[in-house]
C-alpha positions as CSV (number, residue, x, y, z in Angstrom):
1,X,162.5,139.4,77.2
2,X,159.7,137.2,75.7
3,X,160.4,135.7,72.3
4,X,158.0,134.8,69.5
5,X,158.7,131.1,70.4
6,X,157.6,131.8,74.0
7,X,154.3,133.3,72.6
8,X,153.7,130.3,70.5
9,X,154.4,127.9,73.4
10,X,151.8,129.9,75.5
11,X,149.2,129.6,72.8
12,X,149.9,125.9,72.5
13,X,149.5,125.5,76.2
14,X,146.2,127.3,76.2
15,X,144.9,125.3,73.3
16,X,145.9,122.0,75.0
17,X,144.2,123.1,78.2
18,X,141.0,124.0,76.2
19,X,141.0,120.6,74.5
20,X,141.2,118.9,77.9
21,X,138.2,120.9,79.0
22,X,136.3,119.9,75.9
23,X,136.9,116.2,76.6
24,X,135.4,116.6,80.1
25,X,132.5,118.7,78.7
26,X,131.8,116.0,76.1
27,X,131.2,113.4,78.8
28,X,128.7,115.7,80.5
29,X,127.1,116.4,77.2
30,X,126.4,112.7,76.6
31,X,125.1,112.3,80.2
32,X,122.7,115.2,79.8
33,X,121.4,113.9,76.5
34,X,120.8,110.5,78.0
35,X,118.2,111.9,80.4
36,X,116.1,113.4,77.6
37,X,112.3,112.9,77.7
38,X,111.4,114.0,74.2
39,X,108.0,115.3,73.2
40,X,105.7,113.5,70.8
41,X,107.4,113.4,67.4
42,X,104.4,115.0,65.8
43,X,105.4,118.2,67.6
44,X,108.7,118.4,65.8
45,X,107.5,118.6,62.2
46,X,104.3,118.7,60.2
47,X,102.6,115.7,58.8
48,X,103.8,114.4,55.5
49,X,100.6,115.6,53.8
50,X,101.7,119.2,53.7
51,X,104.9,118.3,51.8
52,X,103.1,115.7,49.6
53,X,100.5,118.4,48.6
54,X,103.4,120.8,47.7
55,X,105.2,118.1,45.7
56,X,102.0,117.1,43.9
57,X,101.3,120.7,43.1
58,X,104.9,121.2,41.8
59,X,104.7,118.1,39.6
60,X,101.3,119.1,38.2
61,X,102.7,122.5,37.3
62,X,105.6,120.7,35.6
63,X,103.2,118.8,33.5
64,X,100.9,121.7,32.7
65,X,103.5,124.4,32.1
66,X,107.0,122.9,31.9
67,X,108.3,126.0,30.2
68,X,107.7,128.1,33.3
69,X,109.4,125.6,35.6
70,X,112.4,125.3,33.2
71,X,112.6,129.1,33.1
72,X,112.7,129.4,36.8
73,X,115.3,126.7,37.2
74,X,117.5,128.0,34.4
75,X,117.4,131.5,36.0
76,X,118.5,130.1,39.3
77,X,121.2,128.0,37.7
78,X,122.4,130.9,35.7
79,X,122.6,133.2,38.6
80,X,124.4,130.6,40.7
81,X,127.0,129.8,37.9
82,X,127.7,133.5,37.3
83,X,128.0,134.1,41.0
84,X,130.5,131.2,41.2
85,X,132.6,132.6,38.4
86,X,132.7,136.0,40.0
87,X,133.7,134.5,43.3
88,X,136.6,132.7,41.6
89,X,137.8,135.9,40.2
90,X,137.4,137.7,43.5
91,X,139.3,134.9,45.4
92,X,142.1,135.2,42.9
93,X,142.6,139.0,43.5
94,X,141.8,138.6,47.3
95,X,139.0,141.1,47.5
96,X,135.4,141.6,46.4
97,X,135.2,143.3,43.1
98,X,132.9,146.3,42.8
99,X,132.2,145.4,39.2
100,X,130.1,142.3,40.0
101,X,126.5,141.8,39.0
102,X,124.5,144.8,40.1
103,X,121.6,143.2,41.9
104,X,119.6,144.2,44.9
105,X,120.6,142.5,48.2
106,X,117.6,140.7,49.8
107,X,119.6,140.5,53.0
108,X,120.4,144.2,53.2
109,X,119.8,145.4,56.7
110,X,119.7,141.9,58.1
111,X,121.5,142.1,61.4
112,X,122.8,138.5,61.0
113,X,125.1,139.8,58.3
114,X,126.4,143.0,59.9
115,X,130.0,141.9,60.0
116,X,131.9,143.8,57.3
117,X,133.6,140.6,56.1
118,X,130.3,139.6,54.5
119,X,130.8,142.3,52.0
120,X,134.6,142.6,51.8
121,X,135.9,139.0,52.0
122,X,135.4,136.9,48.8
123,X,134.6,133.7,50.6
124,X,132.0,135.1,53.0
125,X,130.5,137.3,50.3
126,X,130.1,134.2,48.1
127,X,128.5,132.2,50.9
128,X,126.1,135.0,51.8
129,X,125.1,135.7,48.2
130,X,124.5,132.1,47.4
131,X,122.4,131.7,50.5
132,X,120.3,134.6,49.3
133,X,119.8,133.0,45.9
134,X,118.8,129.7,47.5
135,X,116.4,131.5,49.8
136,X,114.7,133.4,47.0
137,X,114.4,130.2,44.9
138,X,112.7,128.4,47.7
139,X,110.3,131.3,48.4
140,X,109.5,131.5,44.7
141,X,108.7,127.8,44.5
142,X,106.3,128.1,47.4
143,X,104.5,131.0,45.9
144,X,104.2,129.4,42.5
145,X,102.8,126.1,43.9
146,X,99.3,125.7,42.5
147,X,96.1,124.1,43.8
148,X,96.9,124.8,47.4
149,X,94.3,126.4,49.7
150,X,95.3,129.4,51.8
151,X,95.9,127.3,54.9
152,X,98.2,124.8,53.2
153,X,100.1,127.6,51.5
154,X,100.5,129.5,54.8
155,X,101.9,126.3,56.4
156,X,104.2,125.7,53.5
157,X,105.5,129.3,53.8
158,X,106.1,128.9,57.5
159,X,108.0,125.6,57.3
160,X,110.0,126.6,54.3
161,X,111.0,129.8,56.1
162,X,112.1,127.7,59.1
163,X,114.3,125.6,56.9
164,X,116.0,128.6,55.2
165,X,116.4,130.3,58.6
166,X,118.0,127.2,60.1
167,X,120.4,126.8,57.1
168,X,121.6,130.4,57.4
169,X,125.5,130.4,57.2
170,X,125.5,132.4,60.4
171,X,124.3,129.3,62.2
172,X,127.5,127.3,61.4
173,X,130.9,128.0,62.8
174,X,132.8,127.6,59.6
175,X,130.7,130.2,57.9
176,X,130.2,132.7,60.7
177,X,133.0,135.3,60.7
178,X,132.0,136.7,64.1
179,X,132.4,133.4,65.8
180,X,135.7,132.6,63.9
181,X,137.2,135.9,64.8
182,X,136.3,135.5,68.4
183,X,137.7,131.9,68.4
184,X,141.1,133.1,67.0
185,X,141.2,136.1,69.3
186,X,140.6,133.9,72.4
187,X,142.7,130.9,71.3
188,X,139.6,128.8,71.3
189,X,138.4,129.9,74.7
190,X,135.2,131.2,73.3
191,X,134.3,127.8,71.8
192,X,135.0,126.1,75.1
193,X,132.8,128.5,77.0
194,X,130.2,128.0,74.3
195,X,130.3,124.3,74.9
196,X,130.0,124.9,78.6
197,X,126.9,127.1,78.0
198,X,125.4,124.4,75.8
199,X,126.0,121.6,78.4
200,X,124.6,123.8,81.2
201,X,121.4,124.4,79.2
202,X,121.0,120.7,78.4
203,X,121.6,119.7,82.1
204,X,119.1,122.3,83.3
205,X,116.4,121.0,80.9
206,X,116.9,117.2,81.1
207,X,118.6,117.0,77.7
208,X,116.3,119.4,75.8
209,X,118.1,122.2,74.1
210,X,116.4,125.3,75.5
211,X,118.6,128.3,75.0
212,X,118.9,130.5,78.1
213,X,117.9,134.0,77.1
214,X,119.0,135.7,80.3
215,X,121.2,135.3,83.4
216,X,118.7,133.7,85.8
217,X,121.0,134.3,88.8
218,X,120.6,138.0,88.5
219,X,116.9,138.0,89.6
220,X,115.1,136.9,92.7
221,X,111.3,137.0,93.1
222,X,110.3,139.5,95.8
223,X,113.8,141.0,95.8
224,X,114.3,142.8,92.4
225,X,111.2,141.6,90.5
226,X,107.6,141.2,91.8
227,X,108.3,143.5,94.7
228,X,105.0,145.5,95.1
229,X,103.9,144.9,98.7
230,X,100.9,142.7,99.3
231,X,99.7,139.6,101.0
232,X,98.3,136.2,99.8
233,X,94.8,136.3,101.3
234,X,93.4,133.1,99.8
235,X,94.7,129.9,98.4
236,X,93.2,126.8,96.8
237,X,94.5,124.1,94.4
238,X,94.3,126.5,91.4
239,X,95.4,129.9,92.6
240,X,96.8,132.2,95.2
241,X,94.9,135.5,95.6
242,X,97.2,138.4,96.3
243,X,95.7,141.6,97.8
244,X,98.1,144.6,97.4
245,X,98.9,147.0,100.2
246,X,97.3,150.4,99.6
247,X,99.5,153.4,99.0
248,X,96.7,156.0,99.3
249,X,94.6,157.0,102.3
250,X,91.4,156.5,100.3
251,X,90.4,153.9,97.7
252,X,87.5,153.4,95.4
253,X,84.8,151.2,96.9
254,X,84.7,148.7,94.0
255,X,87.7,146.5,94.0
256,X,89.7,145.4,91.0
257,X,90.5,141.7,90.4
258,X,93.1,140.9,87.7
259,X,93.5,137.5,86.0
260,X,96.8,137.1,84.2
261,X,97.4,134.2,81.8
262,X,98.4,130.9,83.3
263,X,100.7,130.2,80.4
264,X,103.3,132.5,82.1
265,X,103.7,133.9,85.6
266,X,101.7,137.0,86.6
267,X,104.7,139.2,87.4
268,X,105.1,140.5,83.9
269,X,102.7,143.1,85.3
270,X,105.1,143.7,88.2
271,X,108.7,143.4,86.8
272,X,110.0,146.5,88.5
273,X,108.6,149.6,90.2
274,X,109.2,151.8,87.1
275,X,107.0,149.8,84.8
276,X,104.7,147.9,87.2
277,X,101.1,148.1,86.1
278,X,100.2,146.5,89.5
279,X,101.9,149.3,91.5
280,X,100.4,152.0,89.2
281,X,96.9,150.7,89.7
282,X,97.4,150.7,93.5
283,X,98.8,154.2,93.4
284,X,95.7,155.5,91.6
285,X,93.6,154.5,94.6
286,X,92.2,151.1,93.9
287,X,92.0,148.0,96.0
288,X,93.7,145.5,93.7
289,X,93.7,141.7,93.8
290,X,95.8,139.6,91.4
291,X,95.5,135.9,90.8
292,X,98.7,133.9,90.8
293,X,98.0,130.6,89.2
294,X,99.4,127.2,90.3
295,X,102.0,125.6,88.0
296,X,100.3,122.3,87.4
297,X,102.0,118.9,87.3
298,X,100.8,115.5,86.1
299,X,98.3,115.4,89.0
300,X,96.3,118.1,87.2
301,X,95.9,116.1,84.0
302,X,92.1,116.1,84.3
303,X,91.7,119.8,85.1
304,X,89.7,121.5,82.3
305,X,88.4,124.9,81.4
306,X,85.4,124.3,83.8
307,X,87.8,124.0,86.8
308,X,89.6,127.2,85.8
309,X,86.3,129.0,85.7
310,X,84.7,127.5,88.9
311,X,87.7,127.1,91.1
312,X,89.6,130.0,89.6
313,X,87.6,133.0,88.2
314,X,84.4,132.5,90.1
315,X,86.2,131.6,93.3
316,X,88.5,134.6,93.2
317,X,85.5,137.0,92.5
318,X,83.6,135.4,95.5
319,X,86.6,135.8,97.8
320,X,87.2,139.4,96.8
321,X,83.6,140.3,97.5
322,X,83.8,138.6,100.9
323,X,87.1,140.4,101.8
324,X,85.9,143.9,100.8
325,X,82.2,143.5,101.6
326,X,81.3,144.8,98.2
327,X,78.6,143.2,95.9
328,X,80.5,143.8,92.7
329,X,84.1,143.9,91.3
330,X,85.7,145.2,88.2
331,X,87.5,142.4,86.4
332,X,90.6,142.4,84.1
333,X,91.8,139.5,82.0
334,X,95.0,139.2,80.0
335,X,95.5,137.0,76.9
336,X,94.1,133.5,77.5
337,X,92.8,134.7,80.9
338,X,90.9,137.4,79.0
339,X,89.4,134.8,76.7
340,X,88.4,132.7,79.8
341,X,87.0,135.9,81.5
342,X,84.7,136.3,78.5
343,X,83.6,132.7,78.9
344,X,83.1,133.2,82.7
345,X,81.0,136.4,82.1
346,X,78.8,134.5,79.6
347,X,78.3,131.8,82.2
348,X,77.5,134.3,84.9
349,X,74.9,135.9,82.6
350,X,73.3,132.5,82.2
351,X,73.2,132.1,86.0
352,X,72.0,135.6,86.6
353,X,75.1,136.4,88.6
354,X,75.9,140.2,88.5
355,X,79.0,140.2,90.6
356,X,81.1,141.9,87.8
357,X,80.4,145.5,87.2
358,X,82.8,146.0,84.3
359,X,85.4,144.0,82.5
360,X,88.7,144.9,80.7
361,X,90.4,142.6,78.3
362,X,94.1,142.9,77.5
363,X,95.1,141.4,74.1
364,X,92.3,138.7,74.3
365,X,91.0,136.7,71.4
366,X,87.4,135.3,71.4
367,X,86.9,134.7,67.6
368,X,89.4,132.2,66.3
369,X,88.1,132.1,62.8
370,X,91.4,133.5,61.5
371,X,94.3,131.6,63.0
372,X,97.0,134.0,61.8
373,X,100.6,133.0,62.5
374,X,99.4,130.0,64.6
375,X,97.9,128.3,61.6
376,X,100.8,125.8,61.3
377,X,100.3,124.7,64.9
378,X,96.5,124.5,64.9
379,X,96.0,121.8,62.3
380,X,95.1,118.2,63.2
381,X,98.7,116.8,62.8
382,X,100.0,119.1,65.5
383,X,96.9,119.0,67.8
384,X,96.9,115.2,67.5
385,X,100.5,115.3,68.7
386,X,99.6,117.5,71.6
387,X,96.9,115.2,72.6
388,X,99.3,112.3,72.6
389,X,101.8,114.4,74.5
390,X,99.4,115.3,77.3
391,X,98.0,111.8,77.5
392,X,101.6,110.6,78.2
393,X,102.8,113.4,80.4
394,X,99.5,114.7,82.0
395,X,100.5,118.3,81.1
396,X,101.6,120.3,78.2
397,X,105.1,120.9,79.3
398,X,106.1,124.6,79.3
399,X,109.2,124.2,77.2
400,X,107.1,122.9,74.3
401,X,104.8,125.9,74.3
402,X,107.8,128.2,74.8
403,X,109.6,126.6,71.9
404,X,106.5,127.0,69.7
405,X,106.3,130.7,70.5
406,X,110.0,131.2,69.9
407,X,109.8,129.6,66.4
408,X,107.4,132.3,65.4
409,X,110.5,134.6,65.7
410,X,113.2,132.0,65.3
411,X,116.0,134.3,64.3
412,X,115.6,136.6,67.3
413,X,114.6,134.0,69.9
414,X,116.4,130.8,69.0
415,X,119.3,131.2,66.5
416,X,120.7,134.6,67.6
417,X,120.8,133.6,71.3
418,X,122.3,130.2,70.4
419,X,125.0,131.8,68.3
420,X,125.8,134.3,71.1
421,X,125.9,131.6,73.8
422,X,127.3,128.5,72.0
423,X,129.5,130.0,69.3
424,X,130.7,133.3,70.9
425,X,130.8,131.9,74.4
426,X,129.0,134.9,75.9
427,X,127.0,134.8,79.1
428,X,123.3,135.7,78.6
429,X,122.3,139.2,79.7
430,X,120.6,140.2,82.9
431,X,117.2,141.3,81.5
432,X,114.1,141.0,83.6
433,X,111.7,140.6,80.7
434,X,113.7,137.6,79.3
435,X,113.9,136.2,82.9
436,X,110.1,136.2,83.0
437,X,109.9,134.8,79.5
438,X,111.9,131.8,80.5
439,X,109.9,131.2,83.7
440,X,107.1,129.3,82.0
441,X,104.3,127.2,83.3
442,X,102.8,123.9,82.3
443,X,99.2,123.5,81.1
444,X,96.8,120.8,82.3
445,X,96.2,118.1,79.8
446,X,92.4,118.3,79.5
447,X,92.3,122.1,79.6
448,X,94.9,122.2,76.7
449,X,92.8,119.9,74.5
450,X,89.5,121.7,75.2
451,X,91.1,125.0,74.4
452,X,92.7,123.9,71.2
453,X,89.8,121.8,69.9
454,X,86.8,123.7,71.2
455,X,88.0,127.3,70.9
456,X,91.0,127.5,68.5
457,X,89.9,124.9,65.9
458,X,86.1,124.8,66.2
459,X,85.6,128.4,67.3
460,X,82.5,127.4,69.3
461,X,82.3,130.5,71.5
462,X,81.2,132.6,68.5
463,X,79.6,129.8,66.5
464,X,77.1,127.4,68.1
465,X,78.3,128.0,71.7
466,X,80.9,126.5,74.0
467,X,79.8,124.0,76.7
468,X,81.0,125.1,80.1
469,X,80.0,124.1,83.6
470,X,76.7,122.6,82.5
471,X,75.7,125.5,80.2
472,X,76.2,126.4,76.6
473,X,77.7,129.9,76.5
474,X,78.0,132.3,73.6
475,X,79.9,135.6,73.3
476,X,76.6,137.4,72.8
477,X,75.6,136.5,76.3
478,X,78.1,139.2,77.6
479,X,76.2,142.5,78.1
480,X,78.0,144.4,80.8
481,X,80.3,147.4,80.1
482,X,83.6,146.2,78.6
483,X,86.9,147.7,77.4
484,X,89.5,146.0,75.2
485,X,93.1,147.0,75.0
486,X,94.8,145.5,72.0
487,X,98.3,146.0,70.5
488,X,99.2,147.1,67.0
489,X,102.0,144.7,66.2
490,X,100.8,141.8,68.4
491,X,101.4,138.5,66.6
492,X,99.9,136.3,69.4
493,X,96.5,138.1,69.6
494,X,96.4,140.3,66.4
495,X,94.3,143.4,67.2
496,X,92.1,143.0,64.1
497,X,91.1,139.5,65.2
498,X,90.4,140.8,68.7
499,X,88.2,143.5,67.2
500,X,86.2,141.0,65.2
501,X,85.3,139.1,68.4
502,X,84.8,142.3,70.4
503,X,82.0,143.4,68.0
504,X,80.1,140.1,68.6
505,X,79.5,140.7,72.4
506,X,76.0,141.7,73.5
507,X,77.4,144.8,75.3
508,X,76.1,148.2,74.3
509,X,78.7,150.0,76.5
510,X,82.0,149.0,74.9
511,X,85.3,150.8,74.3
512,X,88.1,149.6,72.0
513,X,91.8,150.7,72.2
514,X,94.8,149.9,70.1
515,X,98.2,150.4,71.7
516,X,101.3,150.8,69.7
517,X,103.9,147.9,69.9
518,X,103.3,144.2,70.7
519,X,101.8,141.7,73.0
520,X,103.9,142.6,76.0
521,X,105.4,146.1,75.4
522,X,102.0,147.4,74.3
523,X,100.5,146.5,77.7
524,X,103.5,147.2,79.9
525,X,103.7,150.8,78.7
526,X,103.9,153.2,81.8
527,X,103.1,156.9,81.3
528,X,106.5,157.9,82.6
529,X,108.2,156.3,79.6
530,X,106.3,158.2,77.0
531,X,107.4,155.6,74.5
532,X,104.3,154.2,72.8
533,X,101.0,155.9,71.9
534,X,97.6,154.5,71.3
535,X,94.5,154.8,69.1
536,X,90.9,155.4,70.0
537,X,87.6,155.6,68.1
538,X,84.2,156.2,69.7
539,X,82.6,154.5,66.7
540,X,82.7,150.8,66.1
541,X,82.3,150.2,62.4
542,X,82.0,146.7,60.9
543,X,85.7,146.2,60.0
544,X,88.9,146.9,61.9
545,X,90.3,148.8,58.9
546,X,87.4,151.2,59.0
547,X,87.9,151.6,62.8
548,X,91.5,152.5,62.3
549,X,90.8,154.9,59.5
550,X,88.6,156.9,61.8
551,X,90.7,156.5,64.9
552,X,92.4,159.3,66.8
553,X,96.1,158.9,67.5
554,X,97.2,159.8,71.1
555,X,100.7,160.2,72.4
556,X,101.8,158.4,75.5
557,X,100.4,155.4,77.5
558,X,96.8,154.2,77.4
559,X,96.9,153.6,81.2
560,X,95.4,157.0,82.2
561,X,92.7,156.6,79.5
562,X,91.7,153.2,81.0
563,X,91.9,154.6,84.5
564,X,89.5,157.4,83.6
565,X,87.1,154.7,82.2
566,X,87.5,152.5,85.3
567,X,87.1,155.5,87.7
568,X,83.5,156.0,86.5
569,X,82.7,152.4,87.3
570,X,84.4,152.2,90.7
571,X,82.1,154.0,93.1
572,X,82.9,156.5,95.8
573,X,86.0,156.6,98.0
574,X,86.4,154.8,101.3
575,X,89.2,154.2,103.8
576,X,92.1,152.2,102.4
577,X,91.8,148.5,103.1
578,X,94.4,146.5,104.9
579,X,95.0,143.2,103.1
580,X,93.0,140.3,104.4
581,X,90.4,140.2,107.1
582,X,89.1,138.1,110.0
583,X,88.1,135.2,107.7
584,X,91.1,135.8,105.4
585,X,94.3,136.0,107.5
586,X,97.4,136.7,105.3
587,X,99.0,133.4,104.3
588,X,102.2,134.8,102.9
589,X,103.8,137.9,101.6
590,X,103.5,138.8,97.9
591,X,104.5,137.4,95.5
592,X,103.4,134.2,97.3
593,X,104.5,130.6,96.8
594,X,102.8,129.4,93.6
595,X,104.8,131.8,91.5
596,X,108.0,130.2,92.7
597,X,107.0,126.7,91.3
598,X,109.3,125.8,88.5
599,X,108.4,123.7,85.5
600,X,110.3,120.5,84.9
601,X,111.0,119.3,81.4
């Protein structure tokens, strides 16, 4: 019969074993960090000017209205002291008193603090409440700062929020009840597994802490993601062109060529059969071509926007016409590829090239006059840092861009996964969307600089024109039929900003749609799911608010609405086309070879 002493000996043995594992992992940790190739330091924090302006503003306010500053500080001090006294009383009786100060909880509903101990245990309740007081004090100080323009205030809000999010008690083992309970329940095993996860992430990314969001071993391209049948029918140094195998006996004569963003891999549109836009388009009776972009390395340092247009967009359109024997195509661009499709169409208009019959844009910005949530990253201090980074590396490494995107939703995309993996010792989930999200691509150095300076900062495409391939192109040059699909909660390409650029095209035949949800879910929204609806308005008033006020709300996916629009511009039916042709023998099965190229940190 086991005794209590036997149990204690067993616990001690497990603890000793775990400590030995920690020692071995510590050596691997040091080795992983030694291989780190860090980005330019300007990309890790803003320039000192943003903080100097805030400090100057605060000091000026102190001199002009010291009473207000004292009042705010005294209120914060008073709340903190009263809260400390209450916590002392609660610690003495061993529970949280229900007679404490009756104040609203700014963290109510925050999933970070869902453990009941945050409300019932005096220590954790004190830590949480004081964190909320500190957070509110910082937010108030930012809002009260005077003589800051809107851009500086937005930057200050962003960076102060990053600081408060980083300092959340949930991010530290000693003040995270979930992690502590797990450590006790597993005799420290969860912490050792967490260290193993941390070391594995560092080793996989040459010393950079990039938190794995999913179990990468659960997915294989061409096996359980990107499985729609097709063939690579053309390849150059910029792209592989995939033609998909028809699933209908007849197809529309006018082919469709789709340009996904080269920031990520194309298969977000072909994750699985149930939500694959690529499969759905093929099943509606269209000959579909999709571009799979190369994942550039340092040898692509001098590739610019002109190369993407000439050797990417225009080449793909030319090859699709040659393969199908058609004089025109219908083009689709997603995100940055939609922006570049706009540029390409303007260039084609200058050249008198009418190869594109209609164009559809998924969440595509053309007017960057309002920088939105990206304001902190589009100022000179960061862009200067990016220029130094690409000058040294040849490319904008994918982990830097991925990290930037993640910090826009840091609690969900950085801290929460890190807590789950490194403190709780949990394996990341098998989730295809997160697998795709982690499979990023590098950006060529010159293209990155041209995009950030010429489009994002200087907004040339809608101002005085953007120089491209020997021409100066303007958004008003685009006159063919166009349709824009935007997303209601998109924080990358906000729909109101997309609308502002959409109005400035020269097209008279244009349709604008707002899908519910965000940048990905609003686009990957199959009719079978009946999850998100969409808005339409046949009128195009001067402001997005006026457009939405007059819009009609529809249930279900926008896909059939778009297909009905595309159907009218796709000609009569013809026999289904087998991928390739005499001059375009298939080079590989879909998803091809370029999509398998991995970025290196």
